[in-house]
C-alpha positions in Angstrom: 29.1 19.0 -2.9 29.5 18.3 0.8 27.5 16.0 3.2 27.5 16.8 6.9 26.2 14.6 9.8 26.8 14.3 13.5 27.0 10.5 13.6 26.7 7.6 11.1 23.5 5.8 12.0 21.8 2.9 10.2 19.0 5.3 9.2 21.5 7.3 7.2 23.0 4.4 5.1 20.6 5.0 2.2 21.7 8.7 2.0 25.4 8.1 2.6 25.8 5.3 0.1 23.6 7.1 -2.5 25.8 10.2 -2.1 28.9 8.0 -2.5 27.4 6.3 -5.6 26.6 9.6 -7.2 30.1 11.0 -6.5 31.8 8.0 -8.1 29.5 8.1 -11.1 30.0 11.8 -11.6 33.8 11.5 -10.8 33.7 14.2 -8.1 35.3 14.2 -4.6 33.6 12.4 -1.7 33.3 15.0 1.1 31.6 13.5 4.2 32.1 15.7 7.3 31.2 15.3 10.9 29.3 18.2 12.4 28.1 17.9 16.0 25.4 20.5 15.5 23.5 18.3 13.0 20.5 16.6 14.6 20.6 12.8 15.3 19.4 10.8 12.2 19.7 14.0 10.2 22.2 15.2 7.6 22.8 18.4 5.5 23.8 18.4 1.9 25.6 21.5 0.6 25.2 22.1 -3.1 25.3 25.2 -5.3 25.4 27.4 -2.2 22.2 25.9 -0.9 21.5 23.6 2.0 19.2 20.6 2.0 18.4 18.9 5.3 17.5 15.2 5.5 15.2 14.1 8.3 15.2 10.3 8.6 13.3 10.1 11.9 10.6 7.4 12.2 8.4 10.1 13.7 6.1 12.5 11.8 7.5 15.3 14.0 10.3 17.4 12.5 13.7 16.9 14.1 14.8 20.4 13.0 13.3 23.7 11.9 12.6 23.6 8.1 13.0 27.4 7.8 16.7 27.1 8.7 17.4 25.4 5.4 16.7 26.0 1.7 15.2 22.5 1.4 13.9 20.1 4.0 13.5 16.5 2.9 11.6 14.4 5.4 10.8 10.7 5.9 7.4 10.1 7.5 6.0 13.3 6.1 2.3 14.0 6.7 0.3 15.5 3.8 -0.6 18.6 5.9 3.1 19.3 6.6 4.1 19.3 2.9 4.5 22.9 2.1 7.0 25.6 1.1 10.4 24.0 1.1 9.4 20.6 2.5 9.6 17.4 0.4 9.1 13.7 1.1 12.0 11.3 1.4 9.7 8.3 0.6 10.7 5.0 2.1 13.9 4.5 4.1 15.9 1.4 3.2 19.3 0.6 4.8 21.0 -0.2 1.5 24.7 0.1 0.8 27.1 0.1 -2.1 30.8 -1.1 -2.2 31.2 -0.5 1.6 35.0 -1.2 1.6 35.5 1.4 -1.2 33.4 3.9 0.8 35.7 3.4 3.9 38.7 4.2 1.8 37.1 7.6 0.8 36.3 8.7 4.4 38.5 11.1 6.4 40.3 9.6 9.3 38.6 11.8 11.9 35.2 10.6 10.7 36.2 7.0 10.2 37.6 6.6 13.7 35.0 8.7 15.6 33.5 6.7 18.4 29.9 7.5 17.5 30.4 5.9 14.1 31.9 2.6 15.3 28.9 0.4 14.8 28.4 1.2 11.2 32.2 1.1 10.4 32.3 -2.4 11.9 29.3 -3.4 9.8 31.0 -1.9 6.7 34.1 -4.0 7.4 32.2 -7.2 8.0 32.5 -8.4 4.5 31.2 -11.9 5.1 28.5 -11.1 7.7 30.4 -13.0 10.4 30.2 -10.5 13.2 27.1 -8.4 12.7 23.4 -8.9 11.8 23.4 -6.0 9.3 26.6 -6.3 7.5 26.9 -3.6 4.8 28.0 -6.3 2.3 24.7 -8.1 2.8 22.8 -4.9 2.2 24.7 -4.0 -1.0 22.4 -2.8 -3.8 23.8 -5.4 -6.1 21.8 -7.9 -4.0 18.5 -6.7 -5.5 17.1 -8.3 -8.7 16.9 -6.6 -12.1 14.0 -8.6 -13.4 10.8 -10.3 -12.1 10.6 -14.1 -11.7 7.4 -15.9 -11.0 7.5 -18.2 -7.9 3.9 -19.3 -8.2 2.3 -16.8 -5.8 4.2 -17.5 -2.7 3.4 -15.3 0.3 5.6 -14.0 3.1 5.2 -12.0 6.3 8.0 -12.2 8.8 7.8 -9.7 11.6 8.4 -9.0 15.3 6.5 -7.8 18.4 7.1 -4.7 20.6 6.7 -5.0 24.3 4.2 -2.4 25.6 5.8 -2.6 29.1 9.1 -1.3 27.8 7.7 2.2 27.1 6.4 4.7 29.7 3.8 6.5 27.5 0.3 5.1 27.8 -0.6 6.0 24.2 2.5 4.2 22.9 1.7 1.2 25.1 -1.7 1.0 23.4 -0.2 1.5 20.0 2.1 -1.5 20.6 -0.7 -3.7 21.8 -2.7 -2.9 18.6 0.4 -3.5 16.4 1.1 -6.8 18.1 -2.5 -7.9 17.8 -2.4 -7.3 14.0 0.9 -9.0 13.5 -0.1 -12.1 15.4 -3.5 -12.5 13.8 -2.2 -11.6 10.3 0.3 -14.4 10.6 -2.3 -16.9 11.8 -4.9 -16.2 9.2 -2.4 -16.3 6.3 -0.9 -19.5 7.7 -4.4 -21.1 8.0 -5.6 -20.0 4.6 -2.6 -20.5 2.3 -0.3 -23.5 2.1 2.4 -21.6 0.1 3.0 -19.0 2.8 5.8 -18.3 5.2 4.8 -16.3 8.3 6.1 -15.9 11.8 7.6 -13.8 14.6 11.2 -13.2 15.6 11.9 -15.3 18.7 11.9 -13.3 21.9 10.3 -13.6 25.3 7.1 -11.7 24.4 6.5 -13.6 21.2 7.0 -16.9 23.0 4.5 -15.9 25.6 1.8 -14.5 23.2 2.2 -16.7 20.1 4.4 -19.7 20.6 2.9 -21.3 17.5 4.4 -18.6 15.3 8.1 -18.5 16.4 10.6 -18.4 13.6 13.9 -20.3 13.9 17.1 -18.3 14.4 18.2 -18.2 10.8 15.2 -16.0 9.9 16.6 -13.2 12.1 19.8 -13.2 10.1 19.5 -10.5 7.3 21.4 -12.6 4.8 19.2 -15.6 5.3 16.1 -13.5 5.2 17.1 -11.9 1.9 17.8 -15.3 0.4 14.4 -16.4 1.4 12.5 -13.2 0.4 13.6 -13.4 -3.2 11.6 -16.6 -3.6 8.3 -15.0 -2.7 5.8 -13.0 -4.8 3.3 -11.4 -2.4 4.6 -9.6 0.7 2.6 -8.3 3.7 3.6 -5.1 5.5 2.2 -3.0 8.3 3.2 0.2 10.0 6.3 0.2 12.2 7.1 2.5 15.1 5.3 5.8 15.3 2.6 4.4 13.0 4.8 5.1 10.0 6.2 2.7 7.3 9.2 0.7 8.4 12.2 -0.6 6.4 10.4 -3.8 5.3 8.2 -2.2 2.7 11.1 -0.5 0.9 12.9 -3.9 0.8 9.9 -5.5 -0.8 9.8 -2.8 -3.5 13.5 -3.2 -4.3 13.0 -6.9 -4.7 10.1 -6.2 -7.1 7.4 -7.8 -5.0 3.7 -7.2 -4.8 2.7 -5.5 -1.5 -0.3 -5.7 0.8 -0.1 -3.2 3.6 -2.0 -1.3 6.3 -3.0 2.2 5.2 0.0 4.4 4.1 -0.5 7.6 6.1 2.6 9.5 4.9 3.4 11.2 1.6 5.1 8.9 -0.9 5.8 10.1 -4.4 3.6 8.5 -7.1 3.0 5.4 -5.0 -0.5 4.3 -5.9 -3.1 1.8 -4.6 -3.8 -1.1 -7.0 -0.6 -0.2 -9.0 2.1 -0.5 -6.3 0.1 -1.9 -3.4 -3.2 -3.2 -2.0 -4.4 -1.5 1.1 -6.2 -2.9 4.1 -9.1 -0.6 5.3 -7.7 0.0 8.8 -4.6 -0.7 10.9 -6.3 -3.8 12.4 -8.1 -5.3 9.4 -6.2 -8.6 9.3 -9.4 -10.4 8.3 -9.2 -8.7 4.9 -5.8 -10.3 4.1 -7.1 -13.5 2.4 -9.3 -11.5 0.1 -6.4 -9.2 -0.9 -4.1 -12.1 -1.5 -6.7 -13.9 -3.6 -7.1 -10.7 -5.7 -3.4 -10.6 -6.5 -3.3 -14.4 -7.2 -6.2 -14.1 -9.7 -4.6 -13.9 -13.1 -1.2 -13.5 -11.4 -1.7 -9.8 -10.8 1.2 -10.0 -8.4 3.6 -10.1 -11.4 2.4 -6.8 -12.8 2.5 -5.2 -9.4 6.0 -6.6 -8.9 7.2 -5.1 -12.2 5.6 -1.7 -11.2 7.4 -1.8 -7.9 10.8 -2.7 -9.4 10.5 0.2 -11.7 9.3 2.5 -8.9 12.2 1.5 -6.6 14.7 2.1 -9.4 13.4 5.7 -9.7 12.9 6.6 -6.1 15.1 4.3 -3.9 18.1 3.0 -6.0 21.3 5.0 -5.5 21.6 5.7 -9.2 18.6 8.0 -9.0 18.3 8.9 -5.3 20.6 11.9 -5.2 19.7 12.8 -8.8 16.0 13.3 -7.6 17.2 15.6 -4.8 19.3 17.7 -7.2 16.5 17.9 -9.7 14.2 19.5 -7.0 16.9 21.9 -5.9 17.7 23.0 -9.5 14.0 23.4 -10.3 13.7 26.1 -7.7 16.6 28.2 -9.1 
């Protein structure tokens, strides 16, 4: 079973480490190969004389042609595009597993390739001294195995995107709408609930538009953020770039948290409203947040949803099942 990719990107960590986890569990050789023809943020798994392409793009557009492969697994998959050999990749989470051990199993030409330098350094950064996304910090052992009640604490830490940094007018408008939701969501949660932590990453745009919501520097550190996140019960999410779910929602699920989110517009396997998440009616419906939070607080419904999400994440996100799910789909078509 061979895994090919053109460059090791942050988007591919979930796949690479899940593949590594599977190989070690099954006691088979780790075979990760660099192939310049593979599309950026894509990878190809060769198994049983079949090819499975993985498309981890934020965009709903395909980065390669599905008909070229036996199976095409896509993040940010629209329902109308799910047909023939195309399957969802669900949420993308930059998780890792025993990063130093992985490095020892990589071929030298892959390990020392210039395009892989950033992720190799992050994998080496054992104590998160030099990078903001050290692979040791992202290790799957970080996530809890059971649900703990913290009394209904609420969290929404986010960032703004500058519309002026993009040439496309539609994208500029999308960023303005996104920023408007994030600012107003933080403000209404902060105003309504005392046991809430909300705010924006500090940058020039955030300081200009919402100086009352700026988070201090420690919140931008992944290690500090994870230490904080584990102490909350209800987590708010919204669409990221390209109006598709970002990494944050997957992290919430792995931590076993209740989720309130803007509408989920892509295909996610067995991810159900009122069971795994509460949904706002539109992309801009921040005024609905207090009602949704109160619903989860009533009778501590957030605990049941947290348990549902911990179970769901183990089945669809955790490395112990991630590759196994892919293989079960491949074998079912034999």
